[in-house]
N, C-alpha and C positions, 0 to 999 in steps of 0.2 A: 364138485370136486372137491376132495378134501386134499390133506395137510396126511401123510404120510407118517409116523413111527419110523425113525431111524436106530436101526440098530446096529447093534457099540457091538466092537467085539470082549474078547474075544467068539463072535458067535457058528458058528459051522456053515452057512451058507455064505457067510462071506472070502471062504478059504474052499471051497469047491466049481469044478465049472460048472459052468450053468449053458441049458439048453438052449439051444435052438426054438425058433421061435417057427408053427408052425402057419399059427390063425394072424390073418392080421382087420380084424375087426370091431367093432366097439368099444367092448369087454377090451380091447387093446391100446386104443387113440382114447379113454377114459385114463388109463391106467399114464398114459402118460403126458395128459395134465395133468391128472394127483404128484407128479415129478414134476412137473418144473412150478406147480407149487407147493412143493414143499424143498424142494431144494433155492427155489425164491426166500419163504417165510426161517431157513435152514441160515441160508445168509453166504449160496454154493456158491460157485462156479457149474460142476456138473456133477451128475448123484446116477447107479448107477441102479438094477429094481436088488440085486442084493440087497442093493443100501438100507433097501424097504418090507424084505426078505423074501423074494419073490426069488427063482429062482431059474429065470429065463436072458437073450441075448438079449437088454435090453437097457441104453443107458442112452443121456443127453448132456449138452458139453451146451453152458451160454459164460460169455465170457466178458460181454456189454460192452459186443464193438460191432460192422457191421458182421457181421458172418449169421451175427439172430438168435436161433437154439436150434439149437443142433440136434437130433433124432436121429438116431441108431443103437437098430433094428441087424440084430445076426452080423456087424462089423467083421469086420476079417483088416487086419494090416496085407497091405500087398508092398507097401516100399518105404525105408525110411531112408536118412540121410544128414549127415553134420553132426556138431550134439551138443549139447546146451545141457547147463550146471545147475541150480536153480532151488530157492525154499517148497516145498510142496508143506499142503494138509489133505488131511480128510476126514469128512460127515463122522464115518466113527469112531472117527478118532479128534476127534471133544481136547482142547488144548496140547495136541501136541505135533510137529511141525519138525525140519525133515530136511535137508537138500540132495537134492535127485538127480544125478546125469544122465538122460536119457536123448533119445534124438534132435536135432533143429523142426525136421522136418520130417511130414509125413503122412504117406497117401492109402484113405482104405477108400473099402469097397463096402456097405452098407444098403440099406433097403430106408424106405423109409415107412411114415404109417399104414401107408396106400398099400408097397406091396412093393414101389416100385425100387430099384436099383439102381442108385447110383454113389459117383467118386467124387469124391472129397480130400484137395492136399491141401495140408493146413503149416503157417511153421512159428516157429518156438510157442510165443505162451498159448493158443490155442492146439497148436502139436501134444505141448507138456497135459495138456487137461482131456484130453479125442484119450491122449496112449493113457491117463493113469485110468478111465473110462473104461478101455479097453482091458487092462489088467481087472481088474475087476471083477469081468466079463468067463477072466479065464483063471479068474481064484489065484490072483495077485497083487497084494497086497501093499499100501511106496511102501513099510515098514522092512521089506525085503532089498528095499536097492538105495534105503539112508544109507547117506557116507558116514553125515555127524546127523547130532538131530540139535533147534534149534532154538536159546533164549530168549524168552521173550520180546526183552529188545533191540533181538535184530529183524526184528518180525512187521516191520512200519509195513501195510499196505497191502502182507496175504492177506489170499480166499486161499478158502477150503476148495475140494476139489468132491 
């Protein structure tokens, strides 16, 4: 497993819609393992393939709770409800944090590393992290959703996604 280099804004790959994954093979499994190691190395709670320069619909989330590591291949949001506003950061925007409003509940469909389709429901911080990563796969950056940027003293305990 390897730590990959995080792509920083304004890299073009961060603002384009990613291609669907078509092959579920050992190469994909290795990429997912590398993405996990990279996310942990940089103290993130999520990582999308474009953040390491790969134009494919692959993302992972791990908010360090009972959900464990969630691997999302070709994910799509099928339902959202409610609303939450909270701080977000991004590994591709070091030291930049902002307040973002997102749905409080999300239901997604995605595939795991073996190509098996699954449905997942998430609330609150997990829902926020999942939506942040899926946005990356659509070329949408959190900065386009920020209602106000936060100063360092407002950030106690905020994790980057």
